[in-house]
N, CA and C atoms as a LAMMPS dump frame, in Angstrom:
ITEM: TIMESTEP
0
ITEM: NUMBER OF ATOMS
471
ITEM: BOX BOUNDS ff ff ff
-5.0000000000000000e+02 5.0000000000000000e+02
-5.0000000000000000e+02 5.0000000000000000e+02
-5.0000000000000000e+02 5.0000000000000000e+02
ITEM: ATOMS id mol type element x y z
1 1 1 N 33.682 -6.692 11.901
2 1 2 C 32.784 -5.717 11.308
3 1 3 C 31.466 -5.702 12.086
4 2 1 N 31.005 -4.54 12.428
5 2 2 C 29.776 -4.399 13.213
6 2 3 C 28.541 -4.672 12.363
7 3 1 N 27.56 -5.272 12.983
8 3 2 C 26.29 -5.536 12.316
9 3 3 C 25.475 -4.251 12.311
10 4 1 N 24.892 -3.909 11.161
11 4 2 C 24.072 -2.703 11.062
12 4 3 C 22.744 -2.94 11.771
13 5 1 N 22.258 -1.96 12.54
14 5 2 C 20.985 -2.135 13.245
15 5 3 C 19.791 -2.208 12.292
16 6 1 N 19.91 -1.63 11.113
17 6 2 C 18.882 -1.739 10.071
18 6 3 C 19.54 -2.454 8.901
19 7 1 N 19.033 -3.62 8.504
20 7 2 C 19.679 -4.385 7.436
21 7 3 C 19.757 -3.599 6.122
22 8 1 N 20.763 -3.892 5.361
23 8 2 C 20.964 -3.263 4.049
24 8 3 C 19.715 -3.432 3.187
25 9 1 N 19.275 -2.343 2.579
26 9 2 C 18.114 -2.383 1.696
27 9 3 C 16.774 -2.174 2.389
28 10 1 N 16.756 -2.093 3.712
29 10 2 C 15.52 -1.894 4.462
30 10 3 C 15.468 -0.457 4.969
31 11 1 N 14.273 -0.032 5.354
32 11 2 C 14.074 1.285 5.947
33 11 3 C 13.676 1.095 7.408
34 12 1 N 13.58 2.185 8.14
35 12 2 C 13.233 2.104 9.562
36 12 3 C 11.848 1.514 9.795
37 13 1 N 10.937 1.732 8.868
38 13 2 C 9.568 1.238 9.011
39 13 3 C 9.233 0.357 7.812
40 14 1 N 8.776 -0.857 8.084
41 14 2 C 8.408 -1.792 7.025
42 14 3 C 7.029 -2.355 7.327
43 15 1 N 6.058 -2.152 6.435
44 15 2 C 4.729 -2.731 6.661
45 15 3 C 4.784 -4.259 6.646
46 16 1 N 3.931 -4.876 7.461
47 16 2 C 3.804 -6.339 7.507
48 16 3 C 2.319 -6.658 7.424
49 17 1 N 1.903 -7.28 6.326
50 17 2 C 0.497 -7.59 6.106
51 17 3 C 0.197 -9.052 6.387
52 18 1 N -0.921 -9.302 7.035
53 18 2 C -1.45 -10.657 7.18
54 18 3 C -2.53 -10.793 6.123
55 19 1 N -2.463 -11.879 5.356
56 19 2 C -3.309 -12.037 4.178
57 19 3 C -3.935 -13.417 4.153
58 20 1 N -5.2 -13.471 3.823
59 20 2 C -5.859 -14.751 3.567
60 20 3 C -5.56 -15.096 2.117
61 21 1 N -4.456 -15.802 1.889
62 21 2 C -4.013 -16.138 0.536
63 21 3 C -2.739 -15.405 0.164
64 22 1 N -1.691 -15.561 0.953
65 22 2 C -0.443 -14.816 0.74
66 22 3 C 0.199 -15.113 -0.614
67 23 1 N 0.152 -16.341 -1.081
68 23 2 C 0.758 -16.658 -2.386
69 23 3 C 0.054 -15.87 -3.499
70 24 1 N -1.272 -15.819 -3.443
71 24 2 C -2.015 -15.045 -4.444
72 24 3 C -1.764 -13.55 -4.282
73 25 1 N -1.582 -13.098 -3.039
74 25 2 C -1.278 -11.687 -2.803
75 25 3 C 0.066 -11.324 -3.431
76 26 1 N 1.048 -12.196 -3.291
77 26 2 C 2.358 -11.939 -3.908
78 26 3 C 2.187 -11.817 -5.416
79 27 1 N 1.434 -12.724 -6.02
80 27 2 C 1.182 -12.649 -7.468
81 27 3 C 0.529 -11.32 -7.836
82 28 1 N -0.46 -10.894 -7.049
83 28 2 C -1.141 -9.619 -7.304
84 28 3 C -0.162 -8.458 -7.213
85 29 1 N 0.657 -8.412 -6.144
86 29 2 C 1.578 -7.3 -5.962
87 29 3 C 2.63 -7.257 -7.072
88 30 1 N 3.043 -8.404 -7.565
89 30 2 C 3.985 -8.448 -8.695
90 30 3 C 3.316 -7.872 -9.937
91 31 1 N 2.108 -8.337 -10.229
92 31 2 C 1.405 -7.91 -11.437
93 31 3 C 0.96 -6.449 -11.355
94 32 1 N 0.359 -6.061 -10.247
95 32 2 C -0.248 -4.737 -10.138
96 32 3 C 0.745 -3.637 -9.772
97 33 1 N 1.722 -3.968 -8.918
98 33 2 C 2.589 -2.929 -8.372
99 33 3 C 4.05 -3.066 -8.787
100 34 1 N 4.339 -4.07 -9.619
101 34 2 C 5.719 -4.259 -10.046
102 34 3 C 6.622 -4.788 -8.95
103 35 1 N 6.042 -5.445 -7.951
104 35 2 C 6.828 -5.992 -6.846
105 35 3 C 7.783 -7.065 -7.346
106 36 1 N 8.863 -7.217 -6.618
107 36 2 C 9.832 -8.282 -6.87
108 36 3 C 9.855 -9.153 -5.613
109 37 1 N 9.614 -10.444 -5.787
110 37 2 C 9.649 -11.343 -4.632
111 37 3 C 11.081 -11.493 -4.158
112 38 1 N 11.29 -11.258 -2.87
113 38 2 C 12.619 -11.334 -2.273
114 38 3 C 12.822 -12.69 -1.607
115 39 1 N 11.82 -13.135 -0.874
116 39 2 C 11.93 -14.431 -0.198
117 39 3 C 10.569 -14.927 0.231
118 40 1 N 10.498 -16.25 0.43
119 40 2 C 9.261 -16.898 0.864
120 40 3 C 9.644 -18.082 1.738
121 41 1 N 9.036 -18.147 2.939
122 41 2 C 9.287 -19.262 3.848
123 41 3 C 7.963 -19.975 4.092
124 42 1 N 7.819 -21.179 3.531
125 42 2 C 6.564 -21.903 3.745
126 42 3 C 6.456 -22.412 5.179
127 43 1 N 5.237 -22.45 5.657
128 43 2 C 4.955 -23.051 6.963
129 43 3 C 4.668 -24.536 6.729
130 44 1 N 4.807 -25.377 7.742
131 44 2 C 4.577 -26.814 7.568
132 44 3 C 3.173 -27.157 7.062
133 45 1 N 2.206 -26.295 7.309
134 45 2 C 0.824 -26.576 6.925
135 45 3 C 0.488 -26.131 5.499
136 46 1 N 1.498 -25.748 4.722
137 46 2 C 1.271 -25.329 3.342
138 46 3 C 1.036 -23.837 3.185
139 47 1 N 0.807 -23.161 4.285
140 47 2 C 0.658 -21.708 4.217
141 47 3 C 2.036 -21.045 4.159
142 48 1 N 2.031 -19.758 3.872
143 48 2 C 3.277 -19.001 3.893
144 48 3 C 3.47 -18.459 5.306
145 49 1 N 4.573 -18.816 5.912
146 49 2 C 4.886 -18.352 7.256
147 49 3 C 5.454 -16.944 7.245
148 50 1 N 6.192 -16.613 6.19
149 50 2 C 6.781 -15.282 6.053
150 50 3 C 7.23 -15.127 4.602
151 51 1 N 6.99 -13.941 4.062
152 51 2 C 7.466 -13.624 2.719
153 51 3 C 7.803 -12.147 2.677
154 52 1 N 8.628 -11.789 1.704
155 52 2 C 8.972 -10.391 1.504
156 52 3 C 8.979 -10.092 0.012
157 53 1 N 8.449 -8.925 -0.32
158 53 2 C 8.542 -8.405 -1.681
159 53 3 C 9.154 -7.012 -1.583
160 54 1 N 9.742 -6.578 -2.682
161 54 2 C 10.272 -5.222 -2.76
162 54 3 C 9.436 -4.48 -3.791
163 55 1 N 8.932 -3.326 -3.395
164 55 2 C 8.186 -2.457 -4.292
165 55 3 C 8.956 -1.145 -4.32
166 56 1 N 9.49 -0.806 -5.472
167 56 2 C 10.347 0.374 -5.546
168 56 3 C 11.555 0.162 -4.666
169 57 1 N 11.785 1.097 -3.735
170 57 2 C 12.942 0.966 -2.849
171 57 3 C 12.571 0.46 -1.455
172 58 1 N 11.367 -0.082 -1.322
173 58 2 C 10.889 -0.501 -0.002
174 58 3 C 10.476 -1.965 0.032
175 59 1 N 10.595 -2.539 1.205
176 59 2 C 10.163 -3.92 1.417
177 59 3 C 8.757 -3.938 2.001
178 60 1 N 8.028 -4.967 1.666
179 60 2 C 6.723 -5.262 2.249
180 60 3 C 6.803 -6.707 2.706
181 61 1 N 6.524 -6.935 3.975
182 61 2 C 6.519 -8.297 4.508
183 61 3 C 5.075 -8.762 4.596
184 62 1 N 4.861 -10.054 4.398
185 62 2 C 3.517 -10.588 4.499
186 62 3 C 3.552 -12.064 4.855
187 63 1 N 2.431 -12.532 5.355
188 63 2 C 2.276 -13.938 5.722
189 63 3 C 0.81 -14.304 5.604
190 64 1 N 0.564 -15.592 5.466
191 64 2 C -0.803 -16.089 5.506
192 64 3 C -1.377 -15.914 6.9
193 65 1 N -2.698 -15.925 6.962
194 65 2 C -3.352 -15.923 8.262
195 65 3 C -2.907 -17.154 9.05
196 66 1 N -2.743 -16.953 10.335
197 66 2 C -2.472 -18.042 11.27
198 66 3 C -3.355 -17.777 12.493
199 67 1 N -4.644 -18.154 12.403
200 67 2 C -5.581 -17.855 13.499
201 67 3 C -5.122 -18.39 14.846
202 68 1 N -4.418 -19.51 14.823
203 68 2 C -3.948 -20.099 16.08
204 68 3 C -2.945 -19.194 16.8
205 69 1 N -2.387 -18.224 16.055
206 69 2 C -1.441 -17.265 16.634
207 69 3 C -2.067 -15.87 16.731
208 70 1 N -3.352 -15.757 16.386
209 70 2 C -4.02 -14.458 16.415
210 70 3 C -3.7 -13.585 15.216
211 71 1 N -3.127 -14.16 14.173
212 71 2 C -2.755 -13.402 12.971
213 71 3 C -3.861 -13.543 11.926
214 72 1 N -4.672 -12.491 11.796
215 72 2 C -5.793 -12.492 10.859
216 72 3 C -5.704 -11.282 9.937
217 73 1 N -6.089 -11.471 8.685
218 73 2 C -6.134 -10.369 7.734
219 73 3 C -7.487 -9.681 7.782
220 74 1 N -7.663 -8.653 6.948
221 74 2 C -8.958 -7.967 6.896
222 74 3 C -10.07 -8.919 6.472
223 75 1 N -11.269 -8.679 6.938
224 75 2 C -12.434 -9.474 6.561
225 75 3 C -13.08 -8.86 5.338
226 76 1 N -13.54 -9.677 4.401
227 76 2 C -14.209 -9.155 3.203
228 76 3 C -15.379 -8.242 3.573
229 77 1 N -15.447 -7.096 2.916
230 77 2 C -16.533 -6.156 3.147
231 77 3 C -16.357 -5.259 4.355
232 78 1 N -15.285 -5.471 5.12
233 78 2 C -15.02 -4.638 6.287
234 78 3 C -13.841 -3.723 5.956
235 79 1 N -14.044 -2.411 6.016
236 79 2 C -12.936 -1.502 5.68
237 79 3 C -11.745 -1.695 6.615
238 80 1 N -10.569 -1.634 6.045
239 80 2 C -9.349 -1.733 6.84
240 80 3 C -9.062 -0.386 7.484
241 81 1 N -8.667 -0.37 8.752
242 81 2 C -8.342 0.902 9.393
243 81 3 C -6.962 1.421 9.004
244 82 1 N -6.222 0.654 8.221
245 82 2 C -4.861 1.017 7.833
246 82 3 C -4.777 1.114 6.319
247 83 1 N -4.092 2.134 5.839
248 83 2 C -3.844 2.3 4.411
249 83 3 C -2.347 2.364 4.173
250 84 1 N -1.947 1.905 3.011
251 84 2 C -0.556 1.997 2.592
252 84 3 C -0.478 3.055 1.502
253 85 1 N 0.543 3.899 1.552
254 85 2 C 0.753 4.916 0.53
255 85 3 C 1.99 4.548 -0.26
256 86 1 N 1.832 4.498 -1.572
257 86 2 C 2.918 4.129 -2.463
258 86 3 C 3.167 5.262 -3.439
259 87 1 N 4.375 5.825 -3.425
260 87 2 C 4.756 6.834 -4.419
261 87 3 C 5.334 6.136 -5.638
262 88 1 N 4.863 6.55 -6.81
263 88 2 C 5.294 5.969 -8.083
264 88 3 C 5.456 7.077 -9.119
265 89 1 N 6.02 6.74 -10.265
266 89 2 C 6.197 7.71 -11.348
267 89 3 C 4.883 8.075 -12.026
268 90 1 N 3.928 7.126 -12.083
269 90 2 C 2.668 7.357 -12.793
270 90 3 C 1.528 6.665 -12.056
271 91 1 N 0.882 7.405 -11.157
272 91 2 C -0.164 6.786 -10.332
273 91 3 C -1.34 6.31 -11.177
274 92 1 N -1.663 7.013 -12.24
275 92 2 C -2.785 6.591 -13.09
276 92 3 C -2.543 5.196 -13.652
277 93 1 N -1.335 4.961 -14.155
278 93 2 C -1.012 3.66 -14.748
279 93 3 C -1.03 2.556 -13.698
280 94 1 N -0.511 2.831 -12.509
281 94 2 C -0.471 1.81 -11.457
282 94 3 C -1.88 1.461 -10.999
283 95 1 N -2.733 2.465 -10.816
284 95 2 C -4.107 2.187 -10.385
285 95 3 C -4.854 1.427 -11.476
286 96 1 N -4.612 1.766 -12.728
287 96 2 C -5.238 1.037 -13.835
288 96 3 C -4.777 -0.429 -13.842
289 97 1 N -3.477 -0.654 -13.622
290 97 2 C -2.947 -2.019 -13.571
291 97 3 C -3.528 -2.788 -12.397
292 98 1 N -3.646 -2.131 -11.242
293 98 2 C -4.207 -2.783 -10.059
294 98 3 C -5.657 -3.186 -10.315
295 99 1 N -6.435 -2.3 -10.936
296 99 2 C -7.835 -2.614 -11.251
297 99 3 C -7.913 -3.796 -12.211
298 100 1 N -7.043 -3.817 -13.201
299 100 2 C -7.027 -4.929 -14.165
300 100 3 C -6.649 -6.242 -13.493
301 101 1 N -5.88 -6.16 -12.404
302 101 2 C -5.446 -7.364 -11.682
303 101 3 C -6.44 -7.788 -10.603
304 102 1 N -7.55 -7.034 -10.439
305 102 2 C -8.588 -7.453 -9.499
306 102 3 C -8.848 -6.52 -8.336
307 103 1 N -8.17 -5.378 -8.273
308 103 2 C -8.411 -4.422 -7.188
309 103 3 C -9.694 -3.645 -7.451
310 104 1 N -10.285 -3.129 -6.38
311 104 2 C -11.466 -2.269 -6.485
312 104 3 C -10.992 -0.829 -6.295
313 105 1 N -11.154 -0.011 -7.337
314 105 2 C -10.75 1.392 -7.232
315 105 3 C -11.722 2.097 -6.291
316 106 1 N -11.188 2.719 -5.269
317 106 2 C -12.007 3.42 -4.276
318 106 3 C -11.933 4.93 -4.451
319 107 1 N -10.915 5.375 -5.157
320 107 2 C -10.73 6.807 -5.398
321 107 3 C -9.964 6.96 -6.708
322 108 1 N -10.64 7.393 -7.78
323 108 2 C -9.942 7.573 -9.054
324 108 3 C -8.823 8.608 -8.911
325 109 1 N -7.769 8.487 -9.688
326 109 2 C -6.67 9.446 -9.595
327 109 3 C -7.145 10.866 -9.895
328 110 1 N -6.647 11.807 -9.104
329 110 2 C -6.979 13.219 -9.292
330 110 3 C -5.863 14.059 -8.681
331 111 1 N -5.703 15.275 -9.2
332 111 2 C -4.735 16.201 -8.624
333 111 3 C -5.252 16.663 -7.262
334 112 1 N -4.365 16.688 -6.276
335 112 2 C -4.735 17.037 -4.914
336 112 3 C -4.12 18.381 -4.529
337 113 1 N -4.731 19.067 -3.583
338 113 2 C -4.271 20.392 -3.159
339 113 3 C -2.885 20.374 -2.539
340 114 1 N -2.432 19.214 -2.098
341 114 2 C -1.139 19.121 -1.416
342 114 3 C 0.016 18.796 -2.368
343 115 1 N -0.26 18.824 -3.679
344 115 2 C 0.817 18.675 -4.648
345 115 3 C 1.006 17.292 -5.229
346 116 1 N 0.171 16.355 -4.855
347 116 2 C 0.254 15 -5.411
348 116 3 C -0.923 14.745 -6.345
349 117 1 N -0.716 13.869 -7.278
350 117 2 C -1.819 13.265 -8.022
351 117 3 C -1.99 11.906 -7.361
352 118 1 N -3.176 11.633 -6.833
353 118 2 C -3.384 10.439 -6.012
354 118 3 C -4.698 9.756 -6.333
355 119 1 N -4.716 8.477 -6.085
356 119 2 C -5.929 7.68 -6.174
357 119 3 C -5.804 6.515 -5.218
358 120 1 N -6.865 5.735 -5.102
359 120 2 C -6.818 4.634 -4.159
360 120 3 C -7.53 3.398 -4.646
361 121 1 N -7.168 2.277 -4.045
362 121 2 C -7.842 1.014 -4.34
363 121 3 C -7.766 0.105 -3.126
364 122 1 N -8.653 -0.873 -3.105
365 122 2 C -8.594 -1.954 -2.13
366 122 3 C -8.159 -3.191 -2.89
367 123 1 N -7.107 -3.828 -2.411
368 123 2 C -6.626 -5.018 -3.116
369 123 3 C -7.585 -6.186 -2.868
370 124 1 N -7.462 -7.265 -3.634
371 124 2 C -8.396 -8.385 -3.478
372 124 3 C -8.359 -9.055 -2.102
373 125 1 N -7.426 -8.642 -1.247
374 125 2 C -7.256 -9.265 0.06
375 125 3 C -7.71 -8.346 1.192
376 126 1 N -8.29 -7.191 0.824
377 126 2 C -8.875 -6.289 1.801
378 126 3 C -7.981 -5.161 2.287
379 127 1 N -6.778 -5.043 1.761
380 127 2 C -5.869 -3.979 2.19
381 127 3 C -6.072 -2.739 1.329
382 128 1 N -6.106 -1.563 1.983
383 128 2 C -6.322 -0.282 1.308
384 128 3 C -4.987 0.334 0.904
385 129 1 N -4.935 0.791 -0.346
386 129 2 C -3.736 1.404 -0.899
387 129 3 C -4.078 2.77 -1.473
388 130 1 N -3.181 3.729 -1.271
389 130 2 C -3.224 4.999 -1.983
390 130 3 C -1.952 5.064 -2.798
391 131 1 N -2.1 5.491 -4.035
392 131 2 C -0.975 5.567 -4.954
393 131 3 C -0.85 7.02 -5.381
394 132 1 N 0.356 7.57 -5.251
395 132 2 C 0.564 8.986 -5.526
396 132 3 C 1.784 9.221 -6.393
397 133 1 N 1.692 10.294 -7.158
398 133 2 C 2.821 10.834 -7.891
399 133 3 C 2.918 12.297 -7.476
400 134 1 N 4.059 12.695 -6.971
401 134 2 C 4.238 14.091 -6.559
402 134 3 C 4.405 14.925 -7.828
403 135 1 N 3.522 15.913 -8.016
404 135 2 C 3.538 16.704 -9.253
405 135 3 C 3.849 18.182 -9.033
406 136 1 N 3.771 18.643 -7.781
407 136 2 C 4.006 20.064 -7.518
408 136 3 C 4.447 20.246 -6.074
409 137 1 N 5.511 21.019 -5.888
410 137 2 C 5.946 21.35 -4.533
411 137 3 C 5.042 22.451 -3.991
412 138 1 N 4.493 22.237 -2.801
413 138 2 C 3.572 23.174 -2.164
414 138 3 C 4.177 23.581 -0.821
415 139 1 N 4.225 24.885 -0.551
416 139 2 C 4.743 25.342 0.743
417 139 3 C 3.705 25.053 1.829
418 140 1 N 4.149 25.058 3.071
419 140 2 C 3.227 24.854 4.192
420 140 3 C 2.156 25.936 4.222
421 141 1 N 2.53 27.181 3.893
422 141 2 C 1.554 28.278 3.87
423 141 3 C 0.491 28.04 2.8
424 142 1 N 0.928 27.644 1.599
425 142 2 C -0.032 27.358 0.525
426 142 3 C -0.972 26.218 0.917
427 143 1 N -0.418 25.203 1.546
428 143 2 C -1.238 24.066 1.956
429 143 3 C -2.256 24.486 3.018
430 144 1 N -1.823 25.296 3.966
431 144 2 C -2.743 25.768 5.013
432 144 3 C -3.882 26.576 4.4
433 145 1 N -3.56 27.465 3.428
434 145 2 C -4.597 28.248 2.749
435 145 3 C -5.571 27.33 2.015
436 146 1 N -5.05 26.308 1.354
437 146 2 C -5.912 25.371 0.623
438 146 3 C -6.828 24.615 1.583
439 147 1 N -6.299 24.199 2.726
440 147 2 C -7.118 23.498 3.73
441 147 3 C -8.2 24.435 4.255
442 148 1 N -7.81 25.682 4.588
443 148 2 C -8.791 26.651 5.085
444 148 3 C -9.898 26.886 4.059
445 149 1 N -9.531 26.968 2.792
446 149 2 C -10.528 27.171 1.734
447 149 3 C -11.478 25.976 1.642
448 150 1 N -10.952 24.779 1.751
449 150 2 C -11.803 23.583 1.72
450 150 3 C -12.766 23.571 2.906
451 151 1 N -12.284 23.98 4.066
452 151 2 C -13.145 24.036 5.255
453 151 3 C -14.266 25.05 5.04
454 152 1 N -13.916 26.244 4.515
455 152 2 C -14.942 27.27 4.258
456 152 3 C -15.987 26.755 3.272
457 153 1 N -15.537 26.065 2.211
458 153 2 C -16.473 25.52 1.22
459 153 3 C -17.373 24.472 1.839
460 154 1 N -16.838 23.622 2.699
461 154 2 C -17.642 22.569 3.341
462 154 3 C -18.652 23.177 4.287
463 155 1 N -18.301 24.262 4.962
464 155 2 C -19.214 24.906 5.904
465 155 3 C -20.399 25.57 5.187
466 156 1 N -20.204 25.956 3.923
467 156 2 C -21.27 26.581 3.139
468 156 3 C -22.358 25.575 2.773
469 157 1 N -22.021 24.315 2.739
470 157 2 C -22.964 23.271 2.31
471 157 3 C -23.932 22.896 3.391
């Protein structure tokens, strides 16, 4: 039997986060996002060398910082240049749960012109998340008109 090039249950793209405190991050993702821990491999120094959680139908890989290997997570107070987008059934509830678990809400949930209800937060480890629920199908033409209208409104200011 041939080995599949993408393992069962995985997608073509899987985020991998470096975290200062991976064990606590796993606890946060379980509590705030309903993650299920799939596996954890401790490193000899007590840190987590590799772990995986499943959120919805996707995997998220993470590990503790290992500065000796150049693996560092975001620094406190420094915005991350990368955001993760998570689609869920109820973005308001997920963002509320994340805030209760220690996340900083950066964008309260609101209906967006592109058909999603979305909001955002920064987790306690410095990673930026956007959480969305798709609420309306929007054609490319409708979206282009909405973008053009936003540009016109911004130019008036």
